[in-house]
N, C-alpha and C positions, 0 to 999 in steps of 0.2 A: 660192338656197336650197341649192343644192348644197353650198355651204360650210357652211351650218348643219347640213345632214344629215350631212356629213362630221364636223363637229365633234360633233354629238350621237352619231354612230356611234362616233366616237373616244372620247367620254366614256363611252358605254355599254360599249364594249370595256374601257376602263380600269376602269370600275366592276366589270365582270365579272372582270377579272383581279384586282382588289383583293379581291373577294368570294372568288375562288378562293384567293388567298393567305391571306386570313383563315381560310377553311375549312381550308386546308392547315395553317395555323398552329394552329388549334384541334385538328385531328387529331393533329398532332405533340405538342401539349401533352397531349392525352388519352393518346396512346401513351406519352409521357414519364411521365405520372402512373401509367399502368398498369405501365410498366417500373419506375418508382420503387416502386410497390406490390409488384410481384413481387420487386424487389431487397430491399425491406424484409422481405417474407415469407421470402425465402431467408436474409437476414441473421438474422432471428429464429430460423429453423430451425437455422442453423449455430451460433448462439449457444446454443440449447438443446442441440445435439449436443455442443458444447464443454463446457457445464456438466455434461451427463450423463457425458461422458468423464472430466471431472475428478472427479465423484462416484464413478465406477467405479474410477478409479485410487486414490482415497482408500480405498474399500472393499477393493480388492485389496491395498493396502499394509497395512491392518489385518489382513486375513486372513493375509498372509504373516508379519506380526509374530506373530500368534497361533500360526501354524504353526511358526515358529522356536522360540517359547517351548515349545510342546508337544514339539518334537523335542529340545530341550535337556533338558526334563524326562524324556523317554523315555530319553535317553542316560544321565542321572543314575540313573534307576531301573534301567536295564539294568546299570550298573556296580554298583549296590547288590545286585542279584540275583546277579551274578557273585561279588561279595565274600562274600555269604552262602553261596552254593553252595560256594565254595572253603573257607570256614570249616567248613561241614558236612562236606566231604570230609576236611579235616584232622582234625576231631573224630572222624569215623568211623574214619579210619585209625589215630588214636591209640587209640581204643577197641579196634580189632582188635589193635593191638600189645599193649595191656594184657591183652586176653583171651588172646593167644598166650603172654604171660609167665605169666599165671595158670595156663593149661593146662599149660605146661611144669613149673611148680612143683608142681601137683597130680600130674602124671605122675611126677615124682621122688618125691613123698611116697608115692604108690601103689606105686611100685617098692620103696621102703624097707619098706613094710608087706606086701609080697607074701610068701606062704608058700613060694614057690618059691626065694626067696633064703635061703641058710643064715644062721642067726642065730649070730653069734660073740660075743654079749654073755653075760656070766655070768647065771645064773638068779637072779632076785630072790627073797628069802624069801617074800614075800607071794604070789607067783605060783606057788609050787611045787605047792600043793594047792588044788584048786577047792572041796573040801568043808571045812567047819569041824568041829573036834572037838566031840563031844557033851559037854554039861555034866552033871555029876553031879546027880542029883535031890536028894541030901542037902544039898548046899551051898546056903546061903542067898545070894540075890543081894543085894549091897549096892551102895550108890551110891558113886561116886568120892569124894564128900565124906567119907563114913564111912571109906573106905579110907585117906584122907589123915589123918584124926583118929587112926585106929588106928596108923598108921605113926609119927605124932609121939609117941604115948604109948609106943610100944615103944622109941623112941630115948631117951626120958627116963628 
């Protein structure tokens, strides 16, 4: 019997070892699945991060494009402002130059009209007397047309 006992002990030992191996295998499989699940979860998270990063890069590129457009527009507008400013300065300078010329001309005219300067021009007949001679009350005032008619009758 001892042989049978040994054999049964051996079988029970083998069965226990087999159970242990099976349990260990189950544990490994469960751990493997858990790791696989963790890896899947990590993979999904990393994939989301990559997608999010790609979206962020796309948005950043759009923002930079808009920023560049705005900067070029700002540069163009700045150049236009500078151009208008320069034109205004030139126009203002020309106006000042014109005003200077006009002022000089007026100054010269005023100097010519000044009573301080001696007049060397001969006196004009119409300017000699400020008063007009009085008309006789007896003379009848006639129109120029009548004077012309009388003159033509006298010549004939």
